[in-house]
C-alpha positions as CSV (number, residue, x, y, z in Angstrom):
1,M,-32.7,-20.2,-8.4
2,I,-32.1,-22.4,-5.4
3,D,-28.5,-23.2,-6.4
4,G,-27.7,-19.6,-7.2
5,K,-25.6,-17.4,-4.9
6,A,-27.2,-14.3,-3.5
7,P,-25.8,-11.2,-5.1
8,G,-24.9,-9.5,-1.8
9,K,-24.8,-5.9,-0.9
10,P,-23.6,-3.6,-3.7
11,S,-20.3,-1.8,-3.4
12,L,-20.3,1.5,-1.5
13,L,-17.8,2.9,-4.0
14,N,-18.6,3.7,-7.7
15,D,-16.0,3.4,-10.5
16,D,-14.9,7.0,-10.3
17,Q,-14.4,6.8,-6.5
18,R,-12.4,3.5,-7.0
19,T,-10.2,5.1,-9.6
20,A,-9.6,8.2,-7.4
21,L,-8.7,5.8,-4.5
22,A,-6.3,3.9,-6.6
23,Q,-4.6,7.1,-7.7
24,A,-4.4,8.3,-4.1
25,I,-2.8,5.1,-3.0
26,E,-0.3,5.2,-5.9
27,R,0.5,8.9,-5.4
28,G,0.8,8.5,-1.6
29,P,-0.1,11.0,1.0
30,T,1.1,14.6,1.1
31,P,2.3,14.9,4.7
32,Y,1.5,18.6,5.2
33,L,-2.0,18.2,3.7
34,D,-3.0,14.8,4.8
35,G,-1.3,14.8,8.1
36,V,0.3,11.3,7.5
37,V,3.4,10.1,5.8
38,C,2.1,6.6,5.0
39,W,-1.5,5.6,4.1
40,R,-3.2,3.3,6.6
41,L,-6.8,2.0,6.0
42,C,-8.1,4.4,8.6
43,D,-6.4,7.3,6.8
44,L,-7.8,6.2,3.5
45,A,-11.3,5.9,5.0
46,Q,-11.0,9.5,6.3
47,W,-9.8,10.6,2.9
48,L,-12.8,9.0,1.2
49,W,-15.1,10.8,3.6
50,E,-13.4,14.2,3.0
51,E,-13.4,13.7,-0.8
52,F,-16.7,11.9,-1.5
53,H,-18.7,11.9,1.8
54,V,-18.7,8.1,1.7
55,S,-18.4,6.4,5.0
56,V,-16.6,3.1,4.6
57,S,-15.3,0.8,7.4
58,E,-11.7,-0.2,7.5
59,Q,-12.7,-3.9,6.9
60,T,-14.7,-3.0,3.8
61,L,-12.0,-0.7,2.6
62,G,-9.5,-3.4,3.0
63,R,-11.6,-5.7,0.8
64,E,-12.0,-2.9,-1.8
65,V,-8.2,-2.2,-1.9
66,R,-7.4,-5.9,-2.1
67,A,-10.0,-6.3,-5.0
68,M,-8.2,-3.5,-6.8
69,G,-5.0,-5.6,-6.7
70,C,-3.3,-3.4,-4.0
71,R,-1.8,-4.8,-0.9
72,K,-1.9,-3.2,2.5
73,P,0.2,-0.1,2.5
74,S,3.7,-0.6,3.6
75,A,4.8,0.8,6.9
76,R,8.2,1.7,5.3
77,P,7.6,3.3,1.9
78,M,10.5,3.3,-0.5
79,H,12.3,6.6,-1.0
80,H,11.8,8.1,-4.4
81,A,15.5,8.4,-5.0
82,Q,16.4,4.9,-3.7
83,D,19.2,3.3,-5.7
84,A,18.3,-0.3,-6.7
85,E,22.0,-1.2,-7.1
86,A,22.8,0.0,-3.6
87,V,20.0,-2.1,-2.2
88,E,21.4,-5.2,-3.9
89,T,24.9,-4.4,-2.6
90,L,23.5,-4.2,0.9
91,K,21.7,-7.4,0.6
92,N,24.9,-9.2,-0.4
93,F,27.0,-7.4,2.2
94,P,27.1,-10.2,4.8
95,A,28.4,-12.7,2.1
96,A,31.0,-10.2,1.0
97,L,32.1,-9.5,4.6
98,A,32.5,-13.3,5.1
99,E,34.6,-13.6,2.0
100,I,36.9,-10.8,3.2
101,A,37.2,-12.4,6.7
102,A,38.0,-15.8,5.1
103,A,40.7,-14.2,2.9
104,R,42.3,-12.5,5.9
105,Q,42.5,-15.7,7.8
106,G,43.9,-17.8,5.0
């Protein structure tokens, strides 16, 4: 008992709310309904209040999101039609450009 760790405050979100939050993060916001194009913790806290009437601070929500295995939402979300091959080509573009320049000089 003396060596045991205190259980701490129970989570504000139940399993159903956590599942709905994970789905909302995965789905992303709907700009015309949610008023944002990318989720931030303050937006998710507002969404939780509107959906479940649960008030959660950004710090607590950040811990919940991290515990679910999610990272902080990206400021630049990936476009749904982004071409992975084109991304790789652009990443290698400086090296390809250097090869072309070296070939022209030589």
